[in-house]
Each structure stands twice: as structure tokens, then as C-alpha cells.
C-alpha positions in Angstrom: 1.3 -31.4 -16.5 -0.7 -29.2 -14.5 -0.8 -30.7 -10.5 -4.8 -30.9 -11.2 -3.8 -34.0 -13.4 -2.0 -35.2 -11.4 -4.0 -34.2 -7.6 -1.6 -32.5 -4.4 -0.6 -34.3 -2.2 -3.0 -31.5 0.2 -4.5 -29.0 -0.1 -3.4 -25.5 0.0 -4.3 -23.0 2.8 -5.4 -19.3 2.8 -4.7 -17.5 5.8 -6.5 -14.1 5.8 -6.3 -11.2 8.3 -9.2 -9.1 8.4 -9.0 -5.3 9.8 -12.0 -3.5 10.9 -13.9 -1.7 7.7 -12.6 -4.3 5.7 -14.4 -4.4 2.2 -16.8 -7.8 1.8 -16.5 -7.7 -1.9 -12.7 -8.0 -1.8 -12.4 -11.0 0.6 -15.3 -13.0 -1.4 -14.1 -12.0 -4.8 -10.8 -14.0 -3.4 -12.3 -16.7 -1.3 -15.5 -18.0 -3.7 -13.0 -18.1 -6.8 -10.8 -21.1 -3.9 -14.4 -22.6 -3.2 -15.7 -23.2 -7.1 -11.7 -24.2 -7.9 -12.4 -27.2 -5.4 -16.1 -28.4 -6.5 -15.0 -28.2 -10.3 -11.8 -29.8 -9.7 -13.9 -32.5 -7.5 -11.9 -32.5 -4.0 -10.2 -30.4 -1.4 -7.6 -28.2 -4.0 -7.9 -25.3 -1.3 -8.9 -24.5 2.3 -8.8 -21.2 3.8 -10.1 -19.2 7.2 -10.3 -15.9 8.8 -8.5 -14.4 11.8 -8.4 -11.1 12.8 -5.4 -9.4 15.6 -6.8 -10.6 18.4 -9.5 -13.4 17.9 -12.7 -11.6 18.2 -16.0 -10.7 15.4 -14.3 -8.5 12.8 -16.6 -5.9 11.1 -16.9 -5.5 7.8 -17.0 -2.0 6.0 -20.7 -2.8 5.2 -21.8 -3.1 8.5 -22.1 -7.2 8.6 -19.8 -9.3 11.1 -18.0 -12.1 10.4 -16.7 -14.7 13.1 -12.8 -15.1 13.4 -11.6 -18.8 13.3 -8.4 -17.4 15.9 -6.0 -15.0 16.3 -2.9 -14.6 14.4 0.2 -16.5 14.9 -2.6 -19.5 16.8 -3.1 -21.4 13.6 -0.3 -23.6 11.3 2.1 -21.9 8.8 0.1 -21.8 5.9 0.7 -21.2 2.4 -0.9 -17.7 1.3 -1.2 -14.8 3.9 -3.5 -12.5 3.0 -3.7 -8.8 4.8 -7.5 -7.5 4.1 -8.3 -3.6 4.7 -10.2 -1.3 3.1 -11.7 2.0 5.4 -9.6 1.6 8.5 -5.6 2.1 7.9 -5.3 1.7 11.7 -4.2 -2.0 13.6 -5.5 -2.3 16.9 -2.1 -3.9 17.4 0.5 -2.2 15.0 3.6 -3.9 16.2 2.4 -7.3 16.9 0.8 -7.3 13.8 4.0 -6.6 11.4 5.9 -9.1 13.8 3.4 -12.0 12.4 4.0 -10.3 9.0 7.8 -10.9 9.4 7.3 -14.4 10.7 4.6 -15.7 8.5 7.5 -14.1 5.0 10.8 -15.5 7.4 8.6 -19.5 7.5 8.5 -19.3 3.6 4.9 -18.0 3.5 3.4 -15.6 0.1 2.5 -13.0 1.8 0.0 -10.9 0.2 -2.8 -7.3 0.8 -6.0 -6.8 -0.6 -6.9 -3.3 -1.3 -5.7 -0.9 0.7 -4.0 -4.0 3.0 -0.8 -3.1 1.4 0.0 -0.4 3.8 0.4 -2.7 6.7 3.1 -4.9 4.2 5.1 -1.4 3.7 4.3 -0.6 7.6 6.0 -3.7 8.6 9.1 -3.1 5.8 8.3 -6.3 3.4 7.3 -4.3 0.7 11.2 -3.0 -0.3 12.8 -3.9 -3.0 9.8 -5.0 -4.7 6.5 -4.2 -7.1 3.6 -3.5 -5.3 0.5 -1.9 -5.7 -3.1 -0.2 -3.8 -6.4 0.3 -4.4 -6.8 4.2 -6.3 -7.9 6.0 -3.9 -4.8 5.3 -1.6 -2.0 5.8 -4.6 -1.4 9.2 -3.3 -1.2 9.2 0.3 1.2 5.6 0.1 3.6 7.0 -2.6 3.7 10.6 0.2 4.3 8.1 3.0 6.4 5.2 1.3 8.1 7.4 -2.2 11.3 4.6 -2.2 8.7 1.8 -2.9 7.8 1.0 -6.2 4.6 1.6 -6.1 2.1 0.9 -9.7 -1.5 1.0 -10.4 -2.0 -2.4 -12.0 -4.9 -4.5 -10.3 -2.3 -6.5 -9.1 1.3 -7.5 -8.3 3.3 -10.5 -8.1 6.8 -9.9 -7.2 8.7 -13.0 -5.8 6.4 -13.6 -2.4 4.7 -11.1 -2.5 1.2 -10.6 -4.0 -0.6 -7.1 -3.7 -4.2 -6.1 -5.0 -6.3 -3.3 -5.3 -9.0 -5.0 -4.0 -13.2 -4.7 -5.7 -13.0 -7.4 -8.2 -9.1 -7.4 -9.3 -9.2 -10.2 -5.9 -11.1 -12.6 -8.4 -8.5 -12.0 -11.1 -5.3 -12.3 -8.7 -6.6 -15.2 -7.1 -7.3 -16.8 -10.8 -4.0 -16.3 -11.7 -3.1 -17.7 -8.4 -5.0 -21.2 -9.2 -3.6 -20.8 -13.0 -0.3 -21.8 -10.8 -2.1 -25.2 -10.2 -4.4 -26.0 -12.6 -5.3 -25.8 -16.4 -7.3 -24.1 -18.4 -9.9 -26.2 -18.3 -10.3 -25.5 -14.5 -10.2 -21.7 -15.0 -12.9 -21.5 -17.8 -15.3 -23.1 -15.1 -14.4 -20.9 -12.8 -15.3 -17.7 -14.6 -18.0 -19.4 -16.0 -19.9 -20.8 -13.1 -19.2 -17.1 -11.0 -20.9 -15.5 -14.5 -17.4 -13.4 -15.9 -16.9 -13.7 -19.3 -13.0 -12.3 -19.2 -9.8 -13.3 -16.5 -8.1 -9.6 -16.3 -4.6 -9.7 -16.2 -1.6 -8.5 -14.0 -1.1 -5.5 -16.8 -4.8 -4.2 -16.3 -4.7 -1.2 -15.0 -7.1 0.4 -12.2 -9.3 3.5 -13.1 -7.9 6.1 -10.7 -10.9 8.5 -9.5 -14.8 7.8 -9.5 -15.0 8.7 -14.0 -14.4 5.1 -15.9 -12.4 5.7 -19.3 -12.9 2.4 -20.8 -10.6 0.4 -22.5 -12.4 1.3 -26.3 -12.0 5.1 -26.0 -9.6 6.8 -28.4 -6.3 6.8 -27.4 -6.0 10.2 -27.1 -9.0 10.7 -24.3 -7.4 7.7 -22.3 -3.8 9.0 -22.2 -5.5 12.7 -21.3 -6.6 11.1 -18.6 -3.3 10.0 -17.8 -1.7 13.6 -18.2 -4.0 15.0 -16.2 -3.3 12.2 -13.5 1.1 12.9 -13.6 0.0 16.8 -13.5 -2.4 17.7 -10.7 0.1 20.0 -9.3 0.5 22.5 -12.3 -2.7 21.7 -14.1 -1.8 21.9 -17.5 -4.5 24.0 -20.2 -7.0 22.5 -22.8 -4.8 24.0 -25.6 -1.7 22.5 -23.9 -3.0 19.1 -23.7 -4.7 18.5 -27.0 -1.3 19.6 -28.3 0.6 16.9 -26.3 -1.9 14.4 -26.7 -1.4 14.9 -30.8 -5.3 16.6 -31.2 -7.3 19.7 -31.9 -8.6 21.2 -28.3 -12.1 21.3 -30.3 -11.4 17.5 -30.9 -10.5 16.9 -27.5 -13.4 18.5 -25.5 -16.0 16.7 -27.7 -14.0 13.1 -26.5 -14.3 14.1 -23.1 -17.9 14.7 -22.7 -18.9 12.2 -24.8 -17.1 9.9 -22.7 -16.7 11.4 -19.2 -19.9 14.0 -19.7 -17.1 17.1 -18.6 -15.2 19.0 -20.6 -11.5 18.4 -19.7 -11.7 21.0 -17.7 -14.3 19.7 -15.7 -12.8 16.7 -14.9 -9.8 17.5 -13.8 -11.1 19.8 -11.2 -12.7 16.2 -10.2 -9.5 14.0 -10.1 -7.8 17.1 -8.1 -10.5 17.0 -5.6 -11.3 13.2 -5.8 -7.2 13.4 -4.7 -6.8 15.9 -2.8 -10.5 13.6 -0.4 -7.8 10.4 -0.7 -4.9 12.8 0.9 -7.4 13.7 3.3 -8.1 10.7 4.6 -5.4 8.2 4.8 -2.1 10.9 5.1 -0.9 12.9 8.3 -0.5 15.9 5.8 -1.6 19.7 6.1 -4.7 20.9 4.4 -2.7 23.7 2.9 0.0 21.4 1.5 -2.6 18.7 0.2 -4.3 22.1 -1.9 -0.9 23.3 -3.1 0.4 19.3 -4.1 -3.5 19.2 -6.3 -3.3 22.3 -7.6 -5.2 24.8 -5.9 -3.6 28.5 -5.8 -4.9 29.0 -2.4 -5.7 27.0 0.8 -9.3 28.7 1.1 -10.3 28.5 -2.4 -9.5 25.1 -2.0 -11.5 24.4 0.9 -14.5 26.8 -1.4 -14.3 24.0 -4.0 -14.1 20.9 -2.1 -17.1 22.3 0.1 -18.8 23.0 -2.9 -18.7 19.4 -3.8 -18.4 17.2 -1.5 -20.5 19.3 1.0 -18.3 19.3 4.1 -15.0 21.3 4.6 -12.3 19.1 4.2 -11.2 19.9 7.7 -14.9 18.6 8.9 -13.5 15.2 6.4 -10.8 14.8 8.4 -12.8 15.1 11.7 -14.4 12.9 10.6 
């Protein structure tokens, strides 16, 4: 029998620690299922609070400002604590934040991260020995900074008391998995219906890296080719060799790329490499020339030319911004 059929003794408490320039959608997609669950169940199953490092209001990346309900560590111990981050990867008080997160885990709190929040759990030493994920924009930089951590491309990961998700709408999928531990399928369907969502993804669903989305219904040769290109950025594979690896002819594979992405394999690969380079420029301290090599460009000057042509800004200027 699910707990929803025998009402829990108290509401489950969620604490959201917001870092400046967080994604509003990522946080809203995590909180709304909790709100609707309370409504569908007919009683308060869940409560939540928003806190910041110093108790001050927090600016979202879209310009909105949310009031904080307190400073980290002031409130009573919740059941869940989630760190929510987006564009900014710098805490105002890094040591204090890491110590706070360690205290929460030691107190039996389930720790979570939304979007780029995983990097703060990693800096606090809390992701060693567990599976985790992060938004695709930060995957490359995260792997470079924390090579010993098991990082996946899943939309969310739950490994013991550590919960991480890629942000965006994956926050909703992750939270629905948490809610499913307390309620039956009827409540879950009611929440999805109320929010006009036709399906709930599981943790086996993977992110679509880069700006070009490849639908799950696309032919397996194309989906496999995209994975191979992502795994071989330092040494780009030729269209001919790529076709052989995925069991297709070059002409057939090119037709698939054009149909589903509007680009040839070569152009698709180049854009993916440039996007990976942009992520590393924004989220790592690697020298520009090293980033050029990692993303498969034959020289720093050629990389700078291609990057400037695509993004209309030189790599060095982007990093300074």
C-alpha cells in the first residue's frame, strides 16, 4: 500500500539552495509537481523553501528575482536539499557552502543538484563513488575537472542519498520519480495531466547533447553516428569511416543527417565540436590552445577563425565575458 493511501505523519520537506543566475525553469519544474501533488492528494504531502547563501534575494538568469526564506543552515533539517545553479559556477562563500552540504548529508538529508548544481556537490567531495549527471553544457568541463567521478549523460541519476539532474524539464521527471516513492500511479497520472504533460521520462532517458536534437524515432544508424562523433571529437572521424562503423553506406548516412538535422555529417560534427569548445571556454580553466586540440582543430588560429565565424566573437573575448 502506498503512503498516499495511509497519509504520512508529516509533510516531506524540500530545501532549494539557489545560486545566482540559476535557471528559473529548472527550479519551477522541480517545485510545481510538489504543489500539484498536494492538490491532487487533498492534503499537504510536501513543503518547500528557497534559501540563498547569505539570505539575500537571488537573481535568476532570466532577470527575475526570488526572495530567499533564509540563509543556508538557519532552517531546520529538511528531508531533501537541492543545489540549483545555471550560468554562474562561483559560490559567494565556497567553503561555507561545502561545509553546509556536508553537514546536511551527515544529518541524513538526501542531497540533490539541479542543472549545473552538481559541480558544487563535486567541489564539496560528495560525488565520489556515486553516479551523477549535469547539464550537457557542462559535461566536458566537469569530466576535465573531476575525472574520477562517474558522470553519465542521463537526464537524472539517483544513487543512494545523492540525486542529480540535468535541469530544464528533467527536473520534473526527477521529481516525479521521487513522488512515486510516496504515492501510487493514479496521483502521478493526475499530476502529469494537470501540467499537460503526456509522458514521464525515466532515468534511462539520455540528454540530447548540443543544440541539434536527434529524435528517439530516428534510425539507429544516425543515433549511433551522433554518439560516435561526440566520443571522437579530439580525432574527428571521416564521413566514409563513420558510415562503415555504423553499418551504412556513406550516401545513405548523409541523407539521414540532412533529413533529421539539415546538415551533412561533416557540418554537424563541426558544430558539435564548436559547441563543446564553447562549453570548455565557459566552464573550465583550460588554455584556449588546449581546448582547440581537445575539440579536434588542427591549430589554435584555425580554431579561433571557425569559432569567431560561428559565434561572431573570438574565443578569448567569450572567456573574458
